[in-house]
mmCIF file of the N, C-alpha and C atoms, coordinates in Angstrom:
data_MODEL
# 
_entry.id   MODEL 
# 
loop_
_atom_site.group_PDB 
_atom_site.id 
_atom_site.type_symbol 
_atom_site.label_atom_id 
_atom_site.label_alt_id 
_atom_site.label_comp_id 
_atom_site.label_asym_id 
_atom_site.label_entity_id 
_atom_site.label_seq_id 
_atom_site.pdbx_PDB_ins_code 
_atom_site.Cartn_x 
_atom_site.Cartn_y 
_atom_site.Cartn_z 
_atom_site.occupancy 
_atom_site.B_iso_or_equiv 
_atom_site.pdbx_formal_charge 
_atom_site.auth_seq_id 
_atom_site.auth_comp_id 
_atom_site.auth_asym_id 
_atom_site.auth_atom_id 
_atom_site.pdbx_PDB_model_num 
ATOM 1   N N  . MET A 1 1  ? 10.377 -48.279 105.275 1.00 0.00 ? 1  MET A N  1 
ATOM 2   C CA . MET A 1 1  ? 10.847 -47.063 104.633 1.00 0.00 ? 1  MET A CA 1 
ATOM 3   C C  . MET A 1 1  ? 9.660  -46.422 103.911 1.00 0.00 ? 1  MET A C  1 
ATOM 4   N N  . THR A 1 2  ? 9.504  -45.145 104.099 1.00 0.00 ? 2  THR A N  1 
ATOM 5   C CA . THR A 1 2  ? 8.390  -44.468 103.458 1.00 0.00 ? 2  THR A CA 1 
ATOM 6   C C  . THR A 1 2  ? 8.802  -43.701 102.207 1.00 0.00 ? 2  THR A C  1 
ATOM 7   N N  . GLU A 1 3  ? 10.082 -43.322 102.125 1.00 0.00 ? 3  GLU A N  1 
ATOM 8   C CA . GLU A 1 3  ? 10.509 -42.517 100.984 1.00 0.00 ? 3  GLU A CA 1 
ATOM 9   C C  . GLU A 1 3  ? 11.923 -42.902 100.547 1.00 0.00 ? 3  GLU A C  1 
ATOM 10  N N  . LEU A 1 4  ? 12.106 -43.007 99.258  1.00 0.00 ? 4  LEU A N  1 
ATOM 11  C CA . LEU A 1 4  ? 13.414 -43.266 98.674  1.00 0.00 ? 4  LEU A CA 1 
ATOM 12  C C  . LEU A 1 4  ? 13.805 -42.027 97.879  1.00 0.00 ? 4  LEU A C  1 
ATOM 13  N N  . VAL A 1 5  ? 15.017 -41.537 98.086  1.00 0.00 ? 5  VAL A N  1 
ATOM 14  C CA . VAL A 1 5  ? 15.476 -40.304 97.454  1.00 0.00 ? 5  VAL A CA 1 
ATOM 15  C C  . VAL A 1 5  ? 16.526 -40.615 96.402  1.00 0.00 ? 5  VAL A C  1 
ATOM 16  N N  . PHE A 1 6  ? 16.377 -40.000 95.231  1.00 0.00 ? 6  PHE A N  1 
ATOM 17  C CA . PHE A 1 6  ? 17.356 -40.103 94.153  1.00 0.00 ? 6  PHE A CA 1 
ATOM 18  C C  . PHE A 1 6  ? 17.909 -38.720 93.843  1.00 0.00 ? 6  PHE A C  1 
ATOM 19  N N  . ASN A 1 7  ? 19.207 -38.620 93.700  1.00 0.00 ? 7  ASN A N  1 
ATOM 20  C CA . ASN A 1 7  ? 19.851 -37.415 93.181  1.00 0.00 ? 7  ASN A CA 1 
ATOM 21  C C  . ASN A 1 7  ? 19.954 -37.585 91.668  1.00 0.00 ? 7  ASN A C  1 
ATOM 22  N N  . VAL A 1 8  ? 19.473 -36.594 90.927  1.00 0.00 ? 8  VAL A N  1 
ATOM 23  C CA . VAL A 1 8  ? 19.436 -36.669 89.470  1.00 0.00 ? 8  VAL A CA 1 
ATOM 24  C C  . VAL A 1 8  ? 20.315 -35.570 88.887  1.00 0.00 ? 8  VAL A C  1 
ATOM 25  N N  . THR A 1 9  ? 21.125 -35.944 87.911  1.00 0.00 ? 9  THR A N  1 
ATOM 26  C CA . THR A 1 9  ? 21.924 -34.960 87.178  1.00 0.00 ? 9  THR A CA 1 
ATOM 27  C C  . THR A 1 9  ? 21.620 -35.110 85.693  1.00 0.00 ? 9  THR A C  1 
ATOM 28  N N  . GLN A 1 10 ? 21.714 -33.978 84.993  1.00 0.00 ? 10 GLN A N  1 
ATOM 29  C CA . GLN A 1 10 ? 21.519 -34.006 83.550  1.00 0.00 ? 10 GLN A CA 1 
ATOM 30  C C  . GLN A 1 10 ? 22.884 -34.102 82.883  1.00 0.00 ? 10 GLN A C  1 
ATOM 31  N N  . GLU A 1 11 ? 23.016 -35.046 81.974  1.00 0.00 ? 11 GLU A N  1 
ATOM 32  C CA . GLU A 1 11 ? 24.266 -35.263 81.268  1.00 0.00 ? 11 GLU A CA 1 
ATOM 33  C C  . GLU A 1 11 ? 24.420 -34.247 80.136  1.00 0.00 ? 11 GLU A C  1 
ATOM 34  N N  . SER A 1 12 ? 25.629 -34.094 79.646  1.00 0.00 ? 12 SER A N  1 
ATOM 35  C CA . SER A 1 12 ? 25.897 -33.131 78.579  1.00 0.00 ? 12 SER A CA 1 
ATOM 36  C C  . SER A 1 12 ? 25.157 -33.477 77.291  1.00 0.00 ? 12 SER A C  1 
ATOM 37  N N  . ASP A 1 13 ? 24.810 -34.756 77.103  1.00 0.00 ? 13 ASP A N  1 
ATOM 38  C CA . ASP A 1 13 ? 24.070 -35.154 75.905  1.00 0.00 ? 13 ASP A CA 1 
ATOM 39  C C  . ASP A 1 13 ? 22.565 -34.969 76.052  1.00 0.00 ? 13 ASP A C  1 
ATOM 40  N N  . GLY A 1 14 ? 22.123 -34.473 77.221  1.00 0.00 ? 14 GLY A N  1 
ATOM 41  C CA . GLY A 1 14 ? 20.704 -34.219 77.453  1.00 0.00 ? 14 GLY A CA 1 
ATOM 42  C C  . GLY A 1 14 ? 20.006 -35.290 78.260  1.00 0.00 ? 14 GLY A C  1 
ATOM 43  N N  . GLY A 1 15 ? 20.624 -36.460 78.422  1.00 0.00 ? 15 GLY A N  1 
ATOM 44  C CA . GLY A 1 15 ? 20.018 -37.522 79.212  1.00 0.00 ? 15 GLY A CA 1 
ATOM 45  C C  . GLY A 1 15 ? 20.148 -37.255 80.701  1.00 0.00 ? 15 GLY A C  1 
ATOM 46  N N  . TYR A 1 16 ? 19.575 -38.134 81.496  1.00 0.00 ? 16 TYR A N  1 
ATOM 47  C CA . TYR A 1 16 ? 19.567 -37.981 82.946  1.00 0.00 ? 16 TYR A CA 1 
ATOM 48  C C  . TYR A 1 16 ? 20.122 -39.233 83.608  1.00 0.00 ? 16 TYR A C  1 
ATOM 49  N N  . VAL A 1 17 ? 20.763 -39.038 84.756  1.00 0.00 ? 17 VAL A N  1 
ATOM 50  C CA . VAL A 1 17 ? 21.265 -40.140 85.580  1.00 0.00 ? 17 VAL A CA 1 
ATOM 51  C C  . VAL A 1 17 ? 20.720 -39.949 86.987  1.00 0.00 ? 17 VAL A C  1 
ATOM 52  N N  . ALA A 1 18 ? 20.167 -41.028 87.554  1.00 0.00 ? 18 ALA A N  1 
ATOM 53  C CA . ALA A 1 18 ? 19.613 -40.986 88.905  1.00 0.00 ? 18 ALA A CA 1 
ATOM 54  C C  . ALA A 1 18 ? 20.340 -41.992 89.781  1.00 0.00 ? 18 ALA A C  1 
ATOM 55  N N  . VAL A 1 19 ? 20.763 -41.552 90.966  1.00 0.00 ? 19 VAL A N  1 
ATOM 56  C CA . VAL A 1 19 ? 21.454 -42.405 91.928  1.00 0.00 ? 19 VAL A CA 1 
ATOM 57  C C  . VAL A 1 19 ? 20.744 -42.278 93.268  1.00 0.00 ? 19 VAL A C  1 
ATOM 58  N N  . ALA A 1 20 ? 20.366 -43.413 93.830  1.00 0.00 ? 20 ALA A N  1 
ATOM 59  C CA . ALA A 1 20 ? 19.656 -43.407 95.110  1.00 0.00 ? 20 ALA A CA 1 
ATOM 60  C C  . ALA A 1 20 ? 20.595 -43.040 96.255  1.00 0.00 ? 20 ALA A C  1 
ATOM 61  N N  . VAL A 1 21 ? 20.041 -42.346 97.226  1.00 0.00 ? 21 VAL A N  1 
ATOM 62  C CA . VAL A 1 21 ? 20.769 -42.000 98.441  1.00 0.00 ? 21 VAL A CA 1 
ATOM 63  C C  . VAL A 1 21 ? 20.604 -43.174 99.420  1.00 0.00 ? 21 VAL A C  1 
ATOM 64  N N  . ASP A 1 22 ? 21.700 -43.687 99.925  1.00 0.00 ? 22 ASP A N  1 
ATOM 65  C CA . ASP A 1 22 ? 21.712 -44.771 100.921 1.00 0.00 ? 22 ASP A CA 1 
ATOM 66  C C  . ASP A 1 22 ? 21.288 -46.133 100.386 1.00 0.00 ? 22 ASP A C  1 
ATOM 67  N N  . HIS A 1 23 ? 21.197 -46.300 99.080  1.00 0.00 ? 23 HIS A N  1 
ATOM 68  C CA . HIS A 1 23 ? 20.903 -47.601 98.483  1.00 0.00 ? 23 HIS A CA 1 
ATOM 69  C C  . HIS A 1 23 ? 21.733 -47.750 97.208  1.00 0.00 ? 23 HIS A C  1 
ATOM 70  N N  . SER A 1 24 ? 21.976 -48.975 96.818  1.00 0.00 ? 24 SER A N  1 
ATOM 71  C CA . SER A 1 24 ? 22.780 -49.243 95.616  1.00 0.00 ? 24 SER A CA 1 
ATOM 72  C C  . SER A 1 24 ? 21.873 -49.345 94.398  1.00 0.00 ? 24 SER A C  1 
ATOM 73  N N  . ILE A 1 25 ? 21.222 -48.231 94.059  1.00 0.00 ? 25 ILE A N  1 
ATOM 74  C CA . ILE A 1 25 ? 20.341 -48.187 92.892  1.00 0.00 ? 25 ILE A CA 1 
ATOM 75  C C  . ILE A 1 25 ? 20.779 -47.013 92.033  1.00 0.00 ? 25 ILE A C  1 
ATOM 76  N N  . ALA A 1 26 ? 20.997 -47.286 90.757  1.00 0.00 ? 26 ALA A N  1 
ATOM 77  C CA . ALA A 1 26 ? 21.335 -46.220 89.805  1.00 0.00 ? 26 ALA A CA 1 
ATOM 78  C C  . ALA A 1 26 ? 20.712 -46.581 88.469  1.00 0.00 ? 26 ALA A C  1 
ATOM 79  N N  . THR A 1 27 ? 20.268 -45.569 87.733  1.00 0.00 ? 27 THR A N  1 
ATOM 80  C CA . THR A 1 27 ? 19.679 -45.797 86.426  1.00 0.00 ? 27 THR A CA 1 
ATOM 81  C C  . THR A 1 27 ? 19.784 -44.530 85.608  1.00 0.00 ? 27 THR A C  1 
ATOM 82  N N  . GLN A 1 28 ? 19.381 -44.615 84.340  1.00 0.00 ? 28 GLN A N  1 
ATOM 83  C CA . GLN A 1 28 ? 19.457 -43.449 83.470  1.00 0.00 ? 28 GLN A CA 1 
ATOM 84  C C  . GLN A 1 28 ? 18.332 -43.489 82.454  1.00 0.00 ? 28 GLN A C  1 
ATOM 85  N N  . GLY A 1 29 ? 18.081 -42.328 81.841  1.00 0.00 ? 29 GLY A N  1 
ATOM 86  C CA . GLY A 1 29 ? 17.073 -42.233 80.792  1.00 0.00 ? 29 GLY A CA 1 
ATOM 87  C C  . GLY A 1 29 ? 17.400 -41.093 79.856  1.00 0.00 ? 29 GLY A C  1 
ATOM 88  N N  . ASP A 1 30 ? 16.968 -41.210 78.615  1.00 0.00 ? 30 ASP A N  1 
ATOM 89  C CA . ASP A 1 30 ? 17.236 -40.161 77.629  1.00 0.00 ? 30 ASP A CA 1 
ATOM 90  C C  . ASP A 1 30 ? 16.346 -38.938 77.828  1.00 0.00 ? 30 ASP A C  1 
ATOM 91  N N  . THR A 1 31 ? 15.145 -39.147 78.366  1.00 0.00 ? 31 THR A N  1 
ATOM 92  C CA . THR A 1 31 ? 14.211 -38.051 78.645  1.00 0.00 ? 31 THR A CA 1 
ATOM 93  C C  . THR A 1 31 ? 13.784 -38.134 80.099  1.00 0.00 ? 31 THR A C  1 
ATOM 94  N N  . TRP A 1 32 ? 13.134 -37.079 80.586  1.00 0.00 ? 32 TRP A N  1 
ATOM 95  C CA . TRP A 1 32 ? 12.651 -37.072 81.973  1.00 0.00 ? 32 TRP A CA 1 
ATOM 96  C C  . TRP A 1 32 ? 11.627 -38.185 82.195  1.00 0.00 ? 32 TRP A C  1 
ATOM 97  N N  . ASP A 1 33 ? 10.704 -38.347 81.248  1.00 0.00 ? 33 ASP A N  1 
ATOM 98  C CA . ASP A 1 33 ? 9.689  -39.394 81.380  1.00 0.00 ? 33 ASP A CA 1 
ATOM 99  C C  . ASP A 1 33 ? 10.315 -40.779 81.393  1.00 0.00 ? 33 ASP A C  1 
ATOM 100 N N  . GLU A 1 34 ? 11.300 -40.999 80.530  1.00 0.00 ? 34 GLU A N  1 
ATOM 101 C CA . GLU A 1 34 ? 11.986 -42.284 80.513  1.00 0.00 ? 34 GLU A CA 1 
ATOM 102 C C  . GLU A 1 34 ? 12.736 -42.516 81.822  1.00 0.00 ? 34 GLU A C  1 
ATOM 103 N N  . LEU A 1 35 ? 13.357 -41.465 82.347  1.00 0.00 ? 35 LEU A N  1 
ATOM 104 C CA . LEU A 1 35 ? 14.062 -41.593 83.621  1.00 0.00 ? 35 LEU A CA 1 
ATOM 105 C C  . LEU A 1 35 ? 13.093 -41.999 84.728  1.00 0.00 ? 35 LEU A C  1 
ATOM 106 N N  . CYS A 1 36 ? 11.938 -41.368 84.787  1.00 0.00 ? 36 CYS A N  1 
ATOM 107 C CA . CYS A 1 36 ? 10.948 -41.703 85.822  1.00 0.00 ? 36 CYS A CA 1 
ATOM 108 C C  . CYS A 1 36 ? 10.538 -43.167 85.718  1.00 0.00 ? 36 CYS A C  1 
ATOM 109 N N  . TYR A 1 37 ? 10.307 -43.648 84.503  1.00 0.00 ? 37 TYR A N  1 
ATOM 110 C CA . TYR A 1 37 ? 9.970  -45.055 84.290  1.00 0.00 ? 37 TYR A CA 1 
ATOM 111 C C  . TYR A 1 37 ? 11.114 -45.955 84.765  1.00 0.00 ? 37 TYR A C  1 
ATOM 112 N N  . MET A 1 38 ? 12.333 -45.595 84.402  1.00 0.00 ? 38 MET A N  1 
ATOM 113 C CA . MET A 1 38 ? 13.492 -46.403 84.758  1.00 0.00 ? 38 MET A CA 1 
ATOM 114 C C  . MET A 1 38 ? 13.731 -46.421 86.269  1.00 0.00 ? 38 MET A C  1 
ATOM 115 N N  . VAL A 1 39 ? 13.493 -45.294 86.938  1.00 0.00 ? 39 VAL A N  1 
ATOM 116 C CA . VAL A 1 39 ? 13.631 -45.232 88.401  1.00 0.00 ? 39 VAL A CA 1 
ATOM 117 C C  . VAL A 1 39 ? 12.621 -46.174 89.059  1.00 0.00 ? 39 VAL A C  1 
ATOM 118 N N  . LEU A 1 40 ? 11.380 -46.137 88.596  1.00 0.00 ? 40 LEU A N  1 
ATOM 119 C CA . LEU A 1 40 ? 10.365 -47.041 89.148  1.00 0.00 ? 40 LEU A CA 1 
ATOM 120 C C  . LEU A 1 40 ? 10.742 -48.497 88.898  1.00 0.00 ? 40 LEU A C  1 
ATOM 121 N N  . ASP A 1 41 ? 11.194 -48.804 87.698  1.00 0.00 ? 41 ASP A N  1 
ATOM 122 C CA . ASP A 1 41 ? 11.575 -50.164 87.353  1.00 0.00 ? 41 ASP A CA 1 
ATOM 123 C C  . ASP A 1 41 ? 12.761 -50.639 88.197  1.00 0.00 ? 41 ASP A C  1 
ATOM 124 N N  . ALA A 1 42 ? 13.774 -49.803 88.339  1.00 0.00 ? 42 ALA A N  1 
ATOM 125 C CA . ALA A 1 42 ? 14.950 -50.163 89.142  1.00 0.00 ? 42 ALA A CA 1 
ATOM 126 C C  . ALA A 1 42 ? 14.584 -50.347 90.611  1.00 0.00 ? 42 ALA A C  1 
ATOM 127 N N  . THR A 1 43 ? 13.692 -49.497 91.109  1.00 0.00 ? 43 THR A N  1 
ATOM 128 C CA . THR A 1 43 ? 13.273 -49.595 92.511  1.00 0.00 ? 43 THR A CA 1 
ATOM 129 C C  . THR A 1 43 ? 12.484 -50.876 92.749  1.00 0.00 ? 43 THR A C  1 
ATOM 130 N N  . ARG A 1 44 ? 11.575 -51.197 91.838  1.00 0.00 ? 44 ARG A N  1 
ATOM 131 C CA . ARG A 1 44 ? 10.809 -52.449 91.981  1.00 0.00 ? 44 ARG A CA 1 
ATOM 132 C C  . ARG A 1 44 ? 11.740 -53.660 91.949  1.00 0.00 ? 44 ARG A C  1 
ATOM 133 N N  . GLY A 1 45 ? 12.745 -53.615 91.080  1.00 0.00 ? 45 GLY A N  1 
ATOM 134 C CA . GLY A 1 45 ? 13.703 -54.718 91.014  1.00 0.00 ? 45 GLY A CA 1 
ATOM 135 C C  . GLY A 1 45 ? 14.535 -54.840 92.282  1.00 0.00 ? 45 GLY A C  1 
ATOM 136 N N  . TYR A 1 46 ? 14.956 -53.715 92.815  1.00 0.00 ? 46 TYR A N  1 
ATOM 137 C CA . TYR A 1 46 ? 15.785 -53.710 94.019  1.00 0.00 ? 46 TYR A CA 1 
ATOM 138 C C  . TYR A 1 46 ? 15.015 -54.256 95.222  1.00 0.00 ? 46 TYR A C  1 
ATOM 139 N N  . PHE A 1 47 ? 13.744 -53.910 95.317  1.00 0.00 ? 47 PHE A N  1 
ATOM 140 C CA . PHE A 1 47 ? 12.922 -54.317 96.459  1.00 0.00 ? 47 PHE A CA 1 
ATOM 141 C C  . PHE A 1 47 ? 12.013 -55.501 96.112  1.00 0.00 ? 47 PHE A C  1 
ATOM 142 N N  . TYR A 1 48 ? 12.408 -56.336 95.146  1.00 0.00 ? 48 TYR A N  1 
ATOM 143 C CA . TYR A 1 48 ? 11.529 -57.418 94.699  1.00 0.00 ? 48 TYR A CA 1 
ATOM 144 C C  . TYR A 1 48 ? 11.147 -58.388 95.810  1.00 0.00 ? 48 TYR A C  1 
ATOM 145 N N  . ASP A 1 49 ? 12.015 -58.572 96.796  1.00 0.00 ? 49 ASP A N  1 
ATOM 146 C CA . ASP A 1 49 ? 11.726 -59.523 97.872  1.00 0.00 ? 49 ASP A CA 1 
ATOM 147 C C  . ASP A 1 49 ? 11.557 -58.853 99.234  1.00 0.00 ? 49 ASP A C  1 
ATOM 148 N N  . SER A 1 50 ? 11.345 -57.555 99.226  1.00 0.00 ? 50 SER A N  1 
ATOM 149 C CA . SER A 1 50 ? 11.116 -56.819 100.471 1.00 0.00 ? 50 SER A CA 1 
ATOM 150 C C  . SER A 1 50 ? 10.116 -55.690 100.206 1.00 0.00 ? 50 SER A C  1 
ATOM 151 N N  . THR A 1 51 ? 9.747  -55.003 101.248 1.00 0.00 ? 51 THR A N  1 
ATOM 152 C CA . THR A 1 51 ? 8.750  -53.939 101.134 1.00 0.00 ? 51 THR A CA 1 
ATOM 153 C C  . THR A 1 51 ? 9.347  -52.705 100.468 1.00 0.00 ? 51 THR A C  1 
ATOM 154 N N  . PRO A 1 52 ? 8.755  -52.263 99.351  1.00 0.00 ? 52 PRO A N  1 
ATOM 155 C CA . PRO A 1 52 ? 9.275  -51.074 98.669  1.00 0.00 ? 52 PRO A CA 1 
ATOM 156 C C  . PRO A 1 52 ? 8.867  -49.797 99.407  1.00 0.00 ? 52 PRO A C  1 
ATOM 157 N N  . PRO A 1 53 ? 9.495  -48.684 99.078  1.00 0.00 ? 53 PRO A N  1 
ATOM 158 C CA . PRO A 1 53 ? 9.112  -47.418 99.714  1.00 0.00 ? 53 PRO A CA 1 
ATOM 159 C C  . PRO A 1 53 ? 7.711  -46.995 99.256  1.00 0.00 ? 53 PRO A C  1 
ATOM 160 N N  . ASP A 1 54 ? 7.065  -46.147 100.055 1.00 0.00 ? 54 ASP A N  1 
ATOM 161 C CA . ASP A 1 54 ? 5.747  -45.627 99.699  1.00 0.00 ? 54 ASP A CA 1 
ATOM 162 C C  . ASP A 1 54 ? 5.825  -44.636 98.545  1.00 0.00 ? 54 ASP A C  1 
ATOM 163 N N  . LYS A 1 55 ? 6.923  -43.867 98.511  1.00 0.00 ? 55 LYS A N  1 
ATOM 164 C CA . LYS A 1 55 ? 7.081  -42.882 97.443  1.00 0.00 ? 55 LYS A CA 1 
ATOM 165 C C  . LYS A 1 55 ? 8.556  -42.687 97.138  1.00 0.00 ? 55 LYS A C  1 
ATOM 166 N N  . ILE A 1 56 ? 8.799  -42.093 95.972  1.00 0.00 ? 56 ILE A N  1 
ATOM 167 C CA . ILE A 1 56 ? 10.154 -41.803 95.505  1.00 0.00 ? 56 ILE A CA 1 
ATOM 168 C C  . ILE A 1 56 ? 10.257 -40.314 95.253  1.00 0.00 ? 56 ILE A C  1 
ATOM 169 N N  . ARG A 1 57 ? 11.322 -39.719 95.747  1.00 0.00 ? 57 ARG A N  1 
ATOM 170 C CA . ARG A 1 57 ? 11.562 -38.286 95.543  1.00 0.00 ? 57 ARG A CA 1 
ATOM 171 C C  . ARG A 1 57 ? 12.793 -38.134 94.650  1.00 0.00 ? 57 ARG A C  1 
ATOM 172 N N  . LEU A 1 58 ? 12.654 -37.346 93.576  1.00 0.00 ? 58 LEU A N  1 
ATOM 173 C CA . LEU A 1 58 ? 13.755 -37.067 92.661  1.00 0.00 ? 58 LEU A CA 1 
ATOM 174 C C  . LEU A 1 58 ? 14.219 -35.635 92.850  1.00 0.00 ? 58 LEU A C  1 
ATOM 175 N N  . PHE A 1 59 ? 15.508 -35.472 93.124  1.00 0.00 ? 59 PHE A N  1 
ATOM 176 C CA . PHE A 1 59 ? 16.107 -34.137 93.244  1.00 0.00 ? 59 PHE A CA 1 
ATOM 177 C C  . PHE A 1 59 ? 16.952 -33.884 92.014  1.00 0.00 ? 59 PHE A C  1 
ATOM 178 N N  . LEU A 1 60 ? 16.532 -32.945 91.180  1.00 0.00 ? 60 LEU A N  1 
ATOM 179 C CA . LEU A 1 60 ? 17.286 -32.601 89.979  1.00 0.00 ? 60 LEU A CA 1 
ATOM 180 C C  . LEU A 1 60 ? 18.277 -31.504 90.325  1.00 0.00 ? 60 LEU A C  1 
ATOM 181 N N  . HIS A 1 61 ? 19.557 -31.803 90.144  1.00 0.00 ? 61 HIS A N  1 
ATOM 182 C CA . HIS A 1 61 ? 20.618 -30.841 90.412  1.00 0.00 ? 61 HIS A CA 1 
ATOM 183 C C  . HIS A 1 61 ? 20.987 -30.150 89.105  1.00 0.00 ? 61 HIS A C  1 
ATOM 184 N N  . VAL A 1 62 ? 20.855 -28.834 89.109  1.00 0.00 ? 62 VAL A N  1 
ATOM 185 C CA . VAL A 1 62 ? 21.135 -28.060 87.904  1.00 0.00 ? 62 VAL A CA 1 
ATOM 186 C C  . VAL A 1 62 ? 22.317 -27.135 88.195  1.00 0.00 ? 62 VAL A C  1 
ATOM 187 N N  . GLU A 1 63 ? 23.304 -27.176 87.314  1.00 0.00 ? 63 GLU A N  1 
ATOM 188 C CA . GLU A 1 63 ? 24.454 -26.305 87.451  1.00 0.00 ? 63 GLU A CA 1 
ATOM 189 C C  . GLU A 1 63 ? 24.408 -25.287 86.325  1.00 0.00 ? 63 GLU A C  1 
ATOM 190 N N  . GLN A 1 64 ? 24.555 -24.023 86.694  1.00 0.00 ? 64 GLN A N  1 
ATOM 191 C CA . GLN A 1 64 ? 24.573 -22.971 85.692  1.00 0.00 ? 64 GLN A CA 1 
ATOM 192 C C  . GLN A 1 64 ? 25.664 -21.973 86.072  1.00 0.00 ? 64 GLN A C  1 
ATOM 193 N N  . VAL A 1 65 ? 26.468 -21.593 85.094  1.00 0.00 ? 65 VAL A N  1 
ATOM 194 C CA . VAL A 1 65 ? 27.538 -20.647 85.315  1.00 0.00 ? 65 VAL A CA 1 
ATOM 195 C C  . VAL A 1 65 ? 27.098 -19.293 84.742  1.00 0.00 ? 65 VAL A C  1 
ATOM 196 N N  . LEU A 1 66 ? 27.199 -18.253 85.553  1.00 0.00 ? 66 LEU A N  1 
ATOM 197 C CA . LEU A 1 66 ? 26.817 -16.915 85.135  1.00 0.00 ? 66 LEU A CA 1 
ATOM 198 C C  . LEU A 1 66 ? 28.039 -16.016 85.059  1.00 0.00 ? 66 LEU A C  1 
ATOM 199 N N  . ALA A 1 67 ? 28.145 -15.268 83.999  1.00 0.00 ? 67 ALA A N  1 
ATOM 200 C CA . ALA A 1 67 ? 29.230 -14.297 83.887  1.00 0.00 ? 67 ALA A CA 1 
ATOM 201 C C  . ALA A 1 67 ? 28.879 -13.051 84.674  1.00 0.00 ? 67 ALA A C  1 
ATOM 202 N N  . VAL A 1 68 ? 29.796 -12.562 85.464  1.00 0.00 ? 68 VAL A N  1 
ATOM 203 C CA . VAL A 1 68 ? 29.540 -11.394 86.300  1.00 0.00 ? 68 VAL A CA 1 
ATOM 204 C C  . VAL A 1 68 ? 29.930 -10.111 85.601  1.00 0.00 ? 68 VAL A C  1 
ATOM 205 N N  . ALA A 1 69 ? 30.949 -10.143 84.788  1.00 0.00 ? 69 ALA A N  1 
ATOM 206 C CA . ALA A 1 69 ? 31.461 -8.929  84.148  1.00 0.00 ? 69 ALA A CA 1 
ATOM 207 C C  . ALA A 1 69 ? 30.614 -8.476  83.003  1.00 0.00 ? 69 ALA A C  1 
# 
């Protein structure tokens, strides 16, 4: 595997949650930097006995509601 993809959402309290696509890996962090650290740590733990991906891609999903009227 060359790339592992995480879908990231921002929680209402400002923290972040990351869930891997096609793997059972999920983690969270209070800041973006903490989330990145936690994603790397969770990925290393998940692949401790196998070959880890070459890179990790984080997709931040942002929802915004706009008033039209």
